[in-house]
DOBALO-584731 format. One record per residue (C-alpha): residue in three letters; x, y, z. Coordinates in steps of 0.2 Angstrom, whole numbers, padded with zeros to 4 digits, always signed. Last residue first. Example, Ala and Ser with C-alpha at 12.3 -4.5 7.8 and 13.67 -1.06 7.14 Angstrom:
Ser+0068-0005+0036
Ala+0062-0022+0039
This chain:
Glu+0073+0029+0051
Cys+0065+0029+0034
Ser+0081+0027+0023
Leu+0071+0027+0006
Gly+0078+0010+0001
Lys+0076+0002+0018
Lys+0059+0009+0022
Leu+0053+0006+0005
Ile+0058-0012+0005
Asp+0050-0016+0022
Leu+0034-0007+0015
Asn+0034-0018-0001
Arg+0036-0033+0010
Lys+0020-0028+0020
Met+0011-0026+0003
Leu+0017-0043-0003
Glu+0011-0051+0013
Leu-0006-0042+0011
Phe-0008-0049-0007
Gly-0004-0067-0001
Ile+0012-0078-0005
Lys+0008-0095-0012
Ile+0027-0101-0009
Glu+0027-0107-0027
Ile+0018-0092-0034
Glu+0031-0080-0026
Ser+0045-0090-0032
Arg+0038-0089-0050
Thr+0036-0071-0049
Leu+0019-0063-0047
Asn+0010-0052-0060
Val-0003-0043-0049
Gly+0003-0038-0032
Thr+0011-0022-0039
Ser+0028-0028-0032
Leu+0043-0018-0028
Glu+0061-0022-0032
Tyr+0076-0012-0025
Leu+0091-0006-0034
Lys+0105+0003-0024
Val+0113+0019-0031
Gly+0130+0019-0040
Thr+0124+0032-0053
Glu+0129+0023-0069
Arg+0128+0005-0063
Ala+0111+0009-0055
Ile+0104+0017-0070
Ala+0109+0002-0081
Gln+0102-0010-0068
Ala+0085-0001-0068
Tyr+0085+0000-0087
Ala+0088-0019-0088
Pro+0076-0024-0074
Pro+0065-0036-0084
Thr+0048-0035-0076
Ser+0040-0045-0062
Ser+0049-0037-0047
Glu+0043-0019-0053
Cys+0058-0007-0052
Phe+0065+0004-0039
Ile+0079+0017-0037
Ala+0090+0021-0022
Thr+0103+0033-0014
Leu+0097+0050-0020
Arg+0110+0064-0020
Arg+0097+0076-0027
Ser+0109+0081-0041
Arg+0115+0064-0044
Ile+0098+0055-0045
Met+0091+0070-0055
Lys+0106+0069-0068
Val+0103+0050-0070
Ile+0084+0052-0072
Glu+0087+0066-0085
Gln+0099+0055-0094
Leu+0087+0041-0096
Arg+0074+0053-0102
Gln+0086+0059-0116
Pro+0090+0041-0121
Ser+0071+0039-0123
Pro+0061+0027-0112
Gln+0052+0012-0120
Ala+0033+0011-0118
Glu+0025-0006-0115
Pro+0019-0002-0098
Asn+0009+0013-0104
Ser+0006+0025-0090
Gly+0021+0036-0092
Thr+0039+0031-0094
Leu+0055+0032-0083
Ala+0045+0036-0068
Ile+0046+0049-0054
Gln+0034+0045-0040
Gln+0034+0059-0026
Leu+0031+0052-0009
Gly+0018+0059+0004
Tyr+0011+0042+0009
Arg-0006+0042-0001
Ser+0002+0050-0017
Ala+0016+0038-0018
Leu+0005+0022-0015
Tyr-0007+0028-0028
Gly+0006+0033-0041
Phe+0015+0016-0040
Ala+0013+0009-0057
Gln+0020+0024-0067
His+0030+0014-0080
Gly+0048+0008-0077
Ala+0064+0013-0068
Ile+0053+0020-0054
Ile+0062+0034-0043
Leu+0052+0037-0028
Asp+0058+0054-0022
Lys+0055+0056-0003
Gln+0072+0052+0003
Ser+0075+0055+0022
Cys+0060+0045+0026
Arg+0051+0048+0042
Ser+0033+0049+0036
Leu+0036+0033+0027
Ser+0036+0023+0043
Lys+0020+0030+0052
Gln+0010+0031+0036
Tyr+0014+0014+0030
Ala+0011+0006+0047
Gln-0006+0016+0048
Asp-0011+0008+0031
Leu-0006-0009+0038
Ala-0017-0007+0053
Met-0031-0001+0042
Leu-0029-0015+0030
Lys-0030-0028+0044
Asp-0045-0019+0052
Val-0054-0019+0035
Leu-0050-0038+0034
Glu-0058-0042+0051
Gln-0073-0031+0047
Ser-0076-0040+0030
Arg-0075-0057+0039
Ser-0088-0051+0052
Lys-0100-0044+0040
Tyr-0098-0058+0027
Ser-0101-0072+0040
Glu-0116-0063+0048
Ala-0124-0060+0031
Gly-0122-0078+0025
Ser-0140-0082+0024
Pro-0143-0066+0014
Asp-0133-0073-0001
Leu-0134-0062-0016
Ala-0138-0046-0007
Ile-0126-0051+0007
Leu-0112-0053-0006
Glu-0116-0036-0014
Glu-0115-0027+0003
Ser-0099-0036+0008
Leu-0091-0031-0009
Arg-0095-0013-0006
Lys-0087-0013+0012
Ile-0072-0022+0005
Phe-0070-0009-0009
Leu-0070+0005+0004
Arg-0056-0004+0013
Asp-0046-0006-0003
Ala-0048+0012-0007
Glu-0040+0016+0010
Leu-0026+0004+0006
Asp-0021+0012-0010
Leu-0011-0001-0020
Trp-0028-0008-0026
Leu-0030+0008-0037
His-0017+0003-0050
Pro-0029+0009-0064
Asp-0020+0026-0067
Gly-0028+0037-0080
Pro-0040+0045-0068
Arg-0032+0045-0050
Leu-0045+0042-0037
Gly-0039+0049-0020
Gln-0053+0060-0017
Tyr-0066+0046-0019
Asn-0081+0054-0027
Ile-0093+0040-0021
Ser-0097+0036-0039
Asn-0079+0037-0044
Leu-0074+0024-0031
Tyr-0087+0013-0037
Asp-0082+0015-0056
Phe-0064+0011-0052
Phe-0068-0005-0042
Ser-0081-0011-0055
Ile-0093-0023-0046
Lys-0104-0033-0057
Arg-0120-0043-0057
Thr-0123-0056-0070
Lys-0141-0054-0077
Lys-0138-0066-0091
Lys-0143-0052-0104
Val-0132-0040-0095
Leu-0117-0052-0096
Thr-0119-0055-0115
Lys-0120-0036-0118
Glu-0103-0034-0107
Val-0094-0047-0117
Lys-0083-0036-0129
Ala-0081-0023-0115
Leu-0072-0035-0104
Trp-0057-0034-0116
Pro-0053-0017-0110
Glu-0048-0024-0093
Leu-0037-0010-0085
His-0048+0004-0094
Gly-0053+0011-0077
Gly-0061-0005-0072
Val-0054-0016-0058
Cys-0066-0031-0060
Ile-0077-0041-0049
Leu-0090-0051-0058
Leu-0104-0059-0048
Asp-0116-0074-0051
Ala-0105-0080-0064
Glu-0110-0093-0077
Val-0108-0081-0092
Leu-0091-0076-0086
Thr-0084-0094-0085
Lys-0092-0098-0102
Leu-0083-0082-0109
Asp-0067-0087-0102
Gly-0066-0104-0111
Pro-0061-0097-0127
Arg-0047-0086-0120
Leu-0049-0068-0116
Gln-0033-0058-0120
Phe-0020-0052-0108
Thr-0007-0039-0114
His-0009-0027-0099
Ile-0011-0040-0086
Glu+0005-0050-0090
Ala+0002-0068-0085
Ser+0010-0078-0070
Thr-0004-0073-0058
Pro-0017-0080-0071
Ile-0030-0067-0077
Leu-0047-0074-0076
Gln-0048-0078-0058
Phe-0062-0090-0053
Ile-0069-0090-0036
Glu-0082-0102-0029
Thr-0091-0095-0014
Arg-0097-0099+0004
Asp-0079-0106+0008
Ala-0072-0089+0013
Ser-0082-0074+0006
Val-0072-0060+0014
Ala-0054-0066+0013
Arg-0058-0074-0004
Val-0064-0057-0011
Leu-0048-0048-0005
Glu-0036-0061-0012
Thr-0046-0063-0028
Leu-0045-0044-0030
Pro-0027-0043-0027
Phe-0024-0058-0040
Ile-0033-0050-0055
Thr-0049-0052-0065
Thr-0062-0059-0052
Val-0076-0071-0056
Leu-0088-0076-0042
Arg-0099-0092-0042
Leu-0110-0092-0026
Lys-0111-0108-0017
Gln-0127-0119-0014
Thr-0117-0134-0022
Gln-0129-0144-0032
Glu-0145-0133-0033
Ser-0134-0118-0036
Arg-0124-0126-0050
Ala-0140-0131-0060
Gln-0147-0114-0058
Gly-0131-0105-0063
Pro-0129-0116-0078
Ser-0146-0111-0084
Leu-0158-0125-0085
Phe-0162-0132-0102
Ser-0150-0147-0100
Leu-0158-0150-0083
Ile-0175-0153-0091
Ile-0168-0164-0104
Gly-0159-0175-0091
Ala-0175-0176-0081
Val-0185-0182-0096
Ile-0171-0195-0099
Phe-0171-0201-0081
Ala-0190-0203-0082
Leu-0190-0212-0098
Ile-0178-0225-0090
Lys-0189-0227-0075
Lys-0205-0229-0086
Lys-0195-0243-0096
Met-0192-0252-0080
């Protein structure tokens, strides 16, 4: 009896010295993936299915630009097999833990760095909202599939087939955007906020005109507000847009001043309460954005 008890104690000590990843792998046989934002989580889940455990660092109800790592997040990062982030200065707090992750040999995919490494022509330095470019998303999926296969060769066929299925969906949606937005009578995408839709506008022949620059916390000057009002009137525009997750005070003020209609677009990151409740997906949000753009820009 004493020998059995001693054996259990020794086994417990050995397990305690195993890395968290080793103990978890032996128990679940699943890869542990950490993503930073909702769009990445959705794309990763579509490819990896039930072969992985996915942990999203930034809650969909949180503001991405002001997010700070919580005490438990470091443990989550250290235990990860693969970290998937946007890069491009969107997650500056990751720099604080990079050295730790390197020591633990955590693999990493930076969306921005990958596109930069392959000289993607649509890359916009200074604009981290690259998941709104559906072509960039397709390239990211292929890179993700390669990394998952390297980590989990036995799941190669599943990763390949699921990634191809997702690429096909993204391509179909991309083509729908191109076809619909090529027929818009209004090409000016007036954003009553910061420059969050530059990738979308650039890919589909629209001109993004925002109240403020890349800083989401910036406040527009009275002069800038008047410039937008004058532009709307002189160009006889009929619609302005704002992010669905941000206070629409400036957008509402401009709409009242000019008589144009106000529409809400989603970046797919900071979801509203109702969107969270119905568990809306990233591709569904992008399809809804297209419907809103078609209506607001008069795309007949």
